[in-house]
Backbone as numpy.savetxt, mean C-alpha at the origin, in Angstrom:
# Nx Ny Nz CAx CAy CAz Cx Cy Cz
-21.02 -17.13 -8.66 -19.79 -17.86 -8.94 -19.08 -18.17 -7.63
-18.61 -19.38 -7.48 -17.96 -19.79 -6.24 -16.56 -19.19 -6.16
-16.10 -18.98 -4.92 -14.75 -18.47 -4.75 -13.74 -19.61 -4.60
-14.18 -20.84 -4.93 -13.27 -21.98 -4.87 -13.29 -22.69 -6.21
-12.13 -23.15 -6.64 -12.04 -23.94 -7.86 -11.32 -25.23 -7.55
-11.61 -26.27 -8.33 -11.00 -27.57 -8.08 -9.75 -27.71 -8.91
-8.66 -28.15 -8.29 -7.45 -28.42 -9.03 -7.51 -29.83 -9.58
-6.52 -30.20 -10.40 -6.51 -31.52 -11.03 -6.36 -32.64 -10.01
-5.80 -32.37 -8.84 -5.63 -33.40 -7.81 -6.87 -33.54 -6.94
-7.94 -32.78 -7.22 -9.17 -32.87 -6.44 -9.22 -31.92 -5.26
-8.11 -31.24 -4.95 -8.10 -30.29 -3.84 -8.64 -28.96 -4.32
-9.29 -28.24 -3.43 -9.89 -26.96 -3.79 -8.91 -25.83 -3.53
-8.91 -24.87 -4.44 -8.10 -23.66 -4.28 -9.06 -22.54 -3.92
-8.82 -21.91 -2.78 -9.72 -20.85 -2.31 -9.20 -19.49 -2.74
-10.05 -18.72 -3.39 -9.73 -17.33 -3.72 -10.13 -16.49 -2.51
-9.25 -16.52 -1.52 -9.58 -16.03 -0.19 -9.56 -14.52 -0.02
-8.94 -13.80 -0.93 -8.75 -12.38 -0.70 -8.83 -11.62 -2.03
-10.03 -11.42 -2.56 -10.14 -10.83 -3.90 -9.54 -9.44 -4.05
-9.62 -8.60 -3.02 -9.05 -7.25 -3.13 -7.53 -7.34 -3.23
-6.92 -8.13 -2.38 -5.46 -8.25 -2.37 -4.96 -8.93 -3.64
-5.66 -9.97 -4.08 -5.28 -10.64 -5.32 -5.44 -9.68 -6.51
-6.54 -8.93 -6.51 -6.75 -7.94 -7.57 -5.68 -6.86 -7.56
-5.32 -6.37 -6.37 -4.27 -5.35 -6.24 -2.95 -5.89 -6.78
-2.62 -7.12 -6.40 -1.39 -7.75 -6.86 -1.38 -7.89 -8.38
-2.51 -8.30 -8.94 -2.61 -8.48 -10.39 -2.42 -7.15 -11.13
-3.02 -6.09 -10.62 -2.86 -4.77 -11.25 -1.40 -4.33 -11.19
-0.75 -4.55 -10.04 0.66 -4.19 -9.90 1.52 -4.98 -10.89
1.22 -6.26 -11.06 1.97 -7.09 -12.00 1.77 -6.60 -13.44
0.54 -6.31 -13.82 0.27 -5.80 -15.16 0.99 -4.47 -15.37
0.96 -3.60 -14.35 1.64 -2.30 -14.45 3.14 -2.49 -14.65
3.74 -3.44 -13.94 5.17 -3.70 -14.08 5.49 -4.22 -15.48
4.68 -5.16 -15.98 4.91 -5.71 -17.32 4.75 -4.61 -18.38
3.75 -3.75 -18.22 3.58 -2.63 -19.15 4.79 -1.70 -19.12
5.30 -1.45 -17.93 6.47 -0.59 -17.79 7.67 -1.20 -18.52
7.84 -2.52 -18.39 8.96 -3.18 -19.06 8.79 -3.13 -20.59
7.58 -3.30 -21.06 7.31 -3.29 -22.51 7.49 -1.88 -23.07
7.07 -0.87 -22.32 7.10 0.52 -22.83 8.37 1.28 -22.43
9.31 0.60 -21.82 10.54 1.28 -21.39 10.30 2.32 -20.30
9.31 2.07 -19.45 9.02 2.95 -18.32 8.01 4.05 -18.64
7.59 4.16 -19.90 6.66 5.23 -20.28 5.28 5.07 -19.63
4.82 3.83 -19.46 3.52 3.64 -18.81 3.58 4.06 -17.34
4.72 3.83 -16.70 4.88 4.30 -15.31 4.78 5.82 -15.27
5.46 6.48 -16.21 5.44 7.94 -16.21 4.03 8.47 -16.49
3.28 7.78 -17.37 1.95 8.25 -17.75 0.90 7.96 -16.68
0.95 6.75 -16.08 -0.15 6.30 -15.22 0.25 5.90 -13.81
1.43 5.31 -13.64 1.76 4.60 -12.40 2.87 5.26 -11.58
2.91 6.58 -11.58 3.80 7.33 -10.70 3.16 8.70 -10.51
3.61 9.39 -9.48 3.05 10.72 -9.23 4.19 11.72 -9.14
3.97 12.88 -9.72 4.95 13.96 -9.74 4.19 15.23 -10.10
4.83 16.38 -9.98 4.16 17.65 -10.28 3.87 17.73 -11.78
2.61 17.92 -12.09 2.19 18.10 -13.48 0.97 19.01 -13.49
0.55 19.41 -14.66 -0.55 20.36 -14.79 -1.86 19.80 -14.23
-2.58 20.61 -13.50 -3.89 20.22 -12.97 -4.95 20.16 -14.06
-4.63 20.64 -15.24 -5.54 20.55 -16.38 -5.44 19.15 -17.02
-4.31 18.51 -16.84 -4.09 17.18 -17.41 -4.88 16.14 -16.61
-5.82 15.40 -17.23 -6.62 14.41 -16.48 -5.77 13.28 -15.90
-4.62 13.00 -16.53 -3.76 11.93 -16.01 -3.14 12.29 -14.66
-3.06 13.58 -14.35 -2.57 13.99 -13.03 -3.42 13.35 -11.93
-4.73 13.33 -12.11 -5.64 12.80 -11.10 -5.60 11.28 -11.07
-5.38 10.66 -12.22 -5.21 9.20 -12.27 -3.96 8.81 -11.48
-2.90 9.61 -11.65 -1.62 9.29 -10.99 -1.69 9.45 -9.47
-2.60 10.30 -8.96 -2.74 10.42 -7.51 -3.07 9.06 -6.88
-3.76 8.22 -7.62 -4.10 6.88 -7.13 -3.23 5.79 -7.77
-2.92 5.97 -9.05 -2.24 4.92 -9.81 -0.81 4.66 -9.41
-0.17 5.61 -8.72 1.25 5.45 -8.39 1.51 4.25 -7.47
0.50 3.82 -6.70 0.73 2.66 -5.81 0.83 1.35 -6.58
0.40 1.34 -7.84 0.48 0.12 -8.65 1.82 0.00 -9.37
2.50 1.11 -9.59 3.74 1.09 -10.37 4.94 0.66 -9.54
5.85 -0.04 -10.20 7.11 -0.44 -9.56 8.24 -0.29 -10.57
9.41 0.03 -10.07 10.55 0.31 -10.94 11.24 -0.95 -11.45
11.09 -2.07 -10.74 11.81 -3.29 -11.10 11.13 -4.49 -10.46
11.58 -5.69 -10.86 11.05 -6.92 -10.24 11.32 -6.94 -8.74
12.53 -6.53 -8.35 12.88 -6.59 -6.92 12.02 -5.61 -6.12
11.75 -4.44 -6.68 10.87 -3.46 -6.03 9.46 -4.05 -5.88
8.97 -4.65 -6.96 7.65 -5.29 -6.96 7.58 -6.41 -5.93
8.53 -7.33 -5.98 8.52 -8.49 -5.07 8.61 -8.03 -3.62
9.48 -7.06 -3.33 9.63 -6.57 -1.96 8.33 -6.07 -1.37
7.55 -5.34 -2.16 6.27 -4.82 -1.67 5.17 -5.89 -1.67
5.08 -6.64 -2.75 3.97 -7.59 -2.90 4.06 -8.73 -1.89
5.25 -9.13 -1.51 5.38 -10.20 -0.49 4.71 -9.77 0.81
4.94 -8.55 1.25 4.30 -8.04 2.47 2.78 -7.93 2.28
2.37 -7.45 1.12 0.94 -7.28 0.86 0.24 -8.62 0.86
0.85 -9.64 0.24 0.24 -10.97 0.21 0.27 -11.64 1.59
1.22 -11.27 2.41 1.31 -11.83 3.76 0.28 -11.18 4.69
0.22 -9.87 4.70 -0.64 -9.15 5.64 -2.06 -8.91 5.12
-2.18 -8.67 3.82 -3.45 -8.27 3.23 -4.60 -9.23 3.46
-4.43 -10.54 3.22 -5.56 -11.45 3.41 -6.09 -11.48 4.84
-5.20 -11.38 5.83 -5.64 -11.36 7.23 -6.45 -10.10 7.52
-5.98 -8.98 6.98 -6.69 -7.72 7.19 -8.01 -7.69 6.43
-8.01 -8.24 5.22 -9.25 -8.27 4.44 -10.30 -9.14 5.12
-9.85 -10.22 5.74 -10.79 -11.08 6.47 -11.36 -10.35 7.68
-10.51 -9.57 8.36 -10.95 -8.87 9.58 -11.81 -7.66 9.26
-11.40 -6.85 8.26 -12.07 -5.57 8.00 -13.03 -5.60 6.80
-12.85 -6.56 5.90 -13.74 -6.65 4.74 -13.17 -5.99 3.50
-13.79 -6.30 2.37 -13.31 -5.81 1.07 -13.38 -4.29 0.95
-14.52 -3.72 1.33 -14.71 -2.27 1.16 -13.68 -1.48 1.96
-13.40 -1.91 3.20 -12.41 -1.21 4.02 -11.01 -1.33 3.45
-10.69 -2.47 2.85 -9.36 -2.63 2.26 -9.20 -1.70 1.06
-10.23 -1.62 0.23 -10.18 -0.70 -0.91 -10.04 0.74 -0.41
-10.78 1.08 0.66 -10.72 2.41 1.25 -9.31 2.73 1.75
-8.68 1.81 2.47 -7.33 2.02 3.01 -6.33 2.23 1.88
-6.41 1.38 0.86 -5.49 1.51 -0.28 -5.69 2.85 -0.97
-6.95 3.23 -1.21 -7.25 4.48 -1.92 -6.82 5.70 -1.11
-7.10 5.71 0.18 -6.71 6.85 1.02 -5.19 6.96 1.11
-4.52 5.83 1.29 -3.05 5.85 1.35 -2.49 6.39 0.04
-3.03 5.92 -1.09 -2.56 6.40 -2.39 -2.78 7.90 -2.54
-3.99 8.36 -2.22 -4.31 9.77 -2.40 -3.47 10.67 -1.50
-3.36 10.32 -0.23 -2.61 11.17 0.71 -1.13 11.21 0.34
-0.52 10.06 0.07 0.90 10.06 -0.29 1.11 10.74 -1.65
0.17 10.53 -2.57 0.27 11.18 -3.88 0.19 12.69 -3.78
-0.77 13.20 -3.01 -0.91 14.65 -2.85 0.29 15.27 -2.16
0.79 14.62 -1.12 1.94 15.17 -0.41 3.16 15.22 -1.32
3.38 14.15 -2.09 4.51 14.16 -3.02 4.32 15.25 -4.08
3.11 15.38 -4.60 2.79 16.37 -5.64 3.05 17.79 -5.13
2.63 18.06 -3.91 2.73 19.43 -3.36 4.15 19.76 -2.90
4.77 18.85 -2.14 6.03 19.18 -1.47 7.29 18.71 -2.19
7.16 17.76 -3.11 8.34 17.23 -3.81 8.09 17.25 -5.32
8.01 18.44 -5.90 7.60 18.57 -7.31 8.53 17.89 -8.30
9.78 17.69 -7.96 10.74 17.12 -8.91 11.03 15.65 -8.63
10.24 15.04 -7.73 10.43 13.62 -7.40 9.29 12.82 -7.98
9.63 11.76 -8.71 8.62 10.85 -9.26 8.47 9.69 -8.28
7.30 9.59 -7.67 7.03 8.58 -6.64 6.21 7.44 -7.24
6.63 6.21 -6.99 5.84 5.06 -7.40 6.13 3.89 -6.48
5.18 2.98 -6.38 5.35 1.78 -5.57 4.32 1.69 -4.47
4.16 0.48 -3.97 3.13 0.17 -2.98 3.64 0.21 -1.55
4.80 0.81 -1.31 5.36 0.77 0.04 4.50 1.53 1.06
3.83 2.58 0.64 2.92 3.27 1.56 1.79 2.36 2.01
1.26 1.58 1.07 0.21 0.60 1.39 0.76 -0.48 2.31
1.98 -0.93 2.02 2.61 -1.94 2.88 2.68 -1.46 4.32
3.13 -0.23 4.53 3.29 0.27 5.89 1.94 0.59 6.54
0.95 0.95 5.74 -0.41 1.07 6.29 -0.86 -0.28 6.82
-0.61 -1.34 6.06 -0.98 -2.70 6.47 -0.20 -3.14 7.71
1.09 -2.81 7.76 1.92 -3.22 8.91 1.36 -2.61 10.19
1.11 -1.31 10.18 0.60 -0.66 11.40 -0.82 -1.12 11.70
-1.64 -1.29 10.68 -3.02 -1.75 10.90 -3.05 -3.16 11.48
-2.12 -4.00 11.05 -2.11 -5.39 11.54 -1.80 -5.47 13.03
-1.13 -4.46 13.55 -0.82 -4.48 14.98 -2.05 -4.19 15.84
-3.18 -3.84 15.20 -4.43 -3.60 15.92 -5.28 -4.84 16.09
-4.81 -5.97 15.59 -5.65 -7.17 15.66 -5.95 -7.58 17.09
-5.12 -7.20 18.05 -5.37 -7.54 19.45 -6.04 -6.43 20.23
-6.54 -5.41 19.54 -7.16 -4.25 20.18 -8.50 -4.66 20.81
-8.64 -4.38 22.10 -9.91 -4.68 22.76 -10.10 -3.78 23.98
-11.35 -3.53 24.32 -11.71 -2.75 25.50 -11.03 -1.39 25.57
-10.77 -0.77 24.42 -10.19 0.57 24.41 -8.74 0.63 24.83
-8.08 -0.52 24.97 -6.67 -0.54 25.36 -5.79 -0.56 24.12
-4.72 0.21 24.15 -3.78 0.24 23.04 -2.84 -0.96 23.18
-2.77 -1.82 22.14 -1.91 -2.99 22.23 -0.43 -2.61 22.31
0.31 -3.31 23.14 1.75 -3.09 23.25 2.42 -3.34 21.91
1.90 -4.31 21.15 2.49 -4.60 19.84 2.42 -3.38 18.93
1.31 -2.62 19.02 1.20 -1.41 18.20 2.27 -0.40 18.62
2.44 -0.20 19.92 3.43 0.77 20.42 4.83 0.38 19.96
5.16 -0.91 20.08 6.49 -1.38 19.68 6.71 -1.24 18.18
5.72 -1.65 17.40 5.84 -1.55 15.94 5.97 -0.09 15.54
5.15 0.78 16.11 5.18 2.20 15.76 6.54 2.82 16.11
7.04 2.53 17.31 8.33 3.10 17.72 9.47 2.61 16.84
9.53 1.29 16.63 10.61 0.74 15.82 10.50 1.21 14.37
9.32 1.20 13.86 9.08 1.54 12.47 9.38 3.01 12.20
8.81 3.90 13.02 9.03 5.33 12.80 10.49 5.68 13.07
11.06 5.09 14.09 12.49 5.31 14.37 13.37 4.91 13.20
13.09 3.75 12.62 13.87 3.28 11.47 13.71 4.21 10.27
12.49 4.66 10.02 12.25 5.53 8.87 12.94 6.89 9.05
12.89 7.44 10.27 13.57 8.72 10.54 15.07 8.54 10.36
15.62 7.46 10.91 17.06 7.18 10.78 17.44 7.06 9.31
16.68 6.26 8.56 16.98 6.07 7.14 16.90 7.38 6.37
15.91 8.21 6.71 15.74 9.49 6.02 16.89 10.45 6.27
17.47 10.39 7.47 18.57 11.29 7.82 19.91 10.77 7.34
20.15 9.48 7.54 21.48 8.90 7.31 21.66 8.38 5.88
20.66 7.72 5.34 20.79 7.07 4.04 20.27 7.96 2.92
20.88 7.85 1.78 20.41 8.55 0.58 20.20 7.47 -0.48
19.02 6.80 -0.43 18.83 5.58 -1.20 17.64 5.59 -2.13
17.09 6.76 -2.47 15.93 6.88 -3.36 14.68 6.21 -2.81
14.63 5.93 -1.52 13.43 5.37 -0.89 12.71 6.50 -0.18
11.42 6.57 -0.36 10.66 7.66 0.26 10.20 7.24 1.65
11.02 7.55 2.65 10.66 7.23 4.03 9.40 7.98 4.45
9.20 9.19 3.90 8.00 9.95 4.22 6.74 9.19 3.78
6.81 8.55 2.61 5.68 7.75 2.14 5.40 6.61 3.11
6.44 5.98 3.61 6.28 4.89 4.58 5.60 5.41 5.84
6.07 6.54 6.33 5.50 7.11 7.55 4.03 7.49 7.34
3.73 8.11 6.20 2.34 8.50 5.92 1.46 7.26 5.83
1.94 6.24 5.14 1.19 4.99 5.06 0.92 4.41 6.43
1.93 4.42 7.28 1.76 3.94 8.65 0.75 4.75 9.43
0.75 6.06 9.22 -0.22 6.93 9.90 -1.64 6.60 9.43
-1.82 6.41 8.12 -3.15 6.06 7.58 -3.63 4.76 8.21
-2.75 3.74 8.25 -3.13 2.46 8.86 -3.47 2.60 10.33
-2.70 3.41 11.04 -2.93 3.62 12.48 -4.25 4.34 12.74
-4.50 5.41 11.97 -5.74 6.17 12.15 -6.94 5.28 11.86
-6.85 4.51 10.78 -7.96 3.62 10.45 -8.16 2.57 11.54
-7.05 2.00 12.04 -7.14 0.99 13.10 -7.79 1.54 14.35
-7.37 2.73 14.77 -7.96 3.37 15.95 -9.44 3.65 15.72
-9.75 4.25 14.56 -11.15 4.63 14.28 -12.05 3.41 14.19
-11.60 2.39 13.50 -12.42 1.19 13.31 -12.69 0.48 14.64
-11.66 0.38 15.46 -11.82 -0.31 16.74 -12.64 0.53 17.72
-12.56 1.85 17.61 -13.37 2.71 18.47 -14.84 2.58 18.10
-15.13 2.50 16.79 -16.53 2.34 16.33 -17.11 1.03 16.81
-16.30 -0.03 16.80 -16.80 -1.36 17.14 -17.00 -1.55 18.63
-16.45 -0.64 19.47 -16.61 -0.79 20.91 -18.02 -0.51 21.35
């Protein structure tokens, strides 16, 4: 099956980023389900919090929480960044690596929230967003040199998250952002080191 379809005006529409489009579609379905069920689907599948290790849904939530969003504005805020950065990263690293980054970010942020914040229900793709932000700063990585853009993004980003975590009390998980950024950075370093 071709990844291009013809529109009525004769122009072709390219399905350029199947992983990112698929991720966005799952997030949209999760949000609609949450609205229909009054948030119960988020609690069951699309958020992570301390629950029994005997419950199979606990393990689903370790990954599923990145698909859940609390509102349209929460969804739009994350998905805009994902749609902006994701296709460029998917083109550079490939489908399998993008799925790997999303899955690792979900698992690591989910486990940390589960272990250290038992009474906090975490949901949303912001960890993935920040993994993508830090990973995108590696696009100029060459000859084993660390790009200045990565240093600037890391300093500004981590500084902002630390400041927000200390000063603001806004129900945003700055730790999730930082962990996502670390996952993106580690992957960027490892991938570029392998390719050298």
